[in-house]
C-alpha positions in Angstrom: 22.8 6.4 31.8 20.1 5.9 29.0 18.8 9.2 29.8 21.5 10.7 29.6 22.3 9.1 26.3 19.1 9.7 24.9 19.3 13.3 25.8 23.1 13.6 23.8 20.8 11.9 20.9 18.0 14.2 20.9 20.6 17.4 21.1 22.6 16.4 18.2 19.6 15.9 16.4 18.5 19.5 17.2 21.8 20.5 16.1 21.7 19.3 12.9 18.8 21.3 12.4 20.4 24.5 13.4 23.3 23.8 11.1 20.4 23.6 7.8 19.3 26.8 9.4 16.4 26.1 11.6 16.5 29.1 14.2 17.8 27.3 18.0 15.1 29.2 19.5 12.1 27.1 18.0 13.7 23.8 18.7 13.9 22.1 22.2 15.7 18.7 22.9 14.3 16.1 25.0 15.2 12.5 25.7 13.1 10.1 27.2 15.5 7.4 27.8 14.0 4.1 28.6 10.9 5.6 29.7 9.0 5.7 26.5 9.8 2.5 24.7 8.1 1.4 21.3 9.5 -2.3 21.8 9.4 -3.0 25.8 12.0 -6.2 26.2 13.5 -5.9 22.8 15.5 -8.6 22.0 17.0 -7.9 18.8 19.4 -5.2 17.3 16.3 -3.9 15.1 13.9 -3.8 17.9 16.8 -1.8 19.9 16.9 0.4 16.9 13.2 1.1 16.9 13.6 2.1 20.5 16.8 4.6 19.6 14.2 6.8 17.4 14.2 10.2 17.3 10.7 11.9 17.0 10.0 15.3 16.1 6.1 16.6 17.0 5.2 19.9 15.7 3.6 21.9 18.2 2.4 25.3 16.2 2.2 25.9 13.0 2.2 30.1 12.2 1.2 31.6 8.8 3.5 33.7 6.5 
């Protein structure tokens, strides 16, 4: 369930960026579910929010 939820969250972020003019073929959505937690055994809502993060990684910068 969490992996699916994470993937949908990642896809929503990509969809937003596409709606702002970023070319869809430049983006990849990848949800990790509970496999890359920053706060293992999260107890508070704030800790759970930290684990629900969305990260962007720039893998290539092309010159103009």
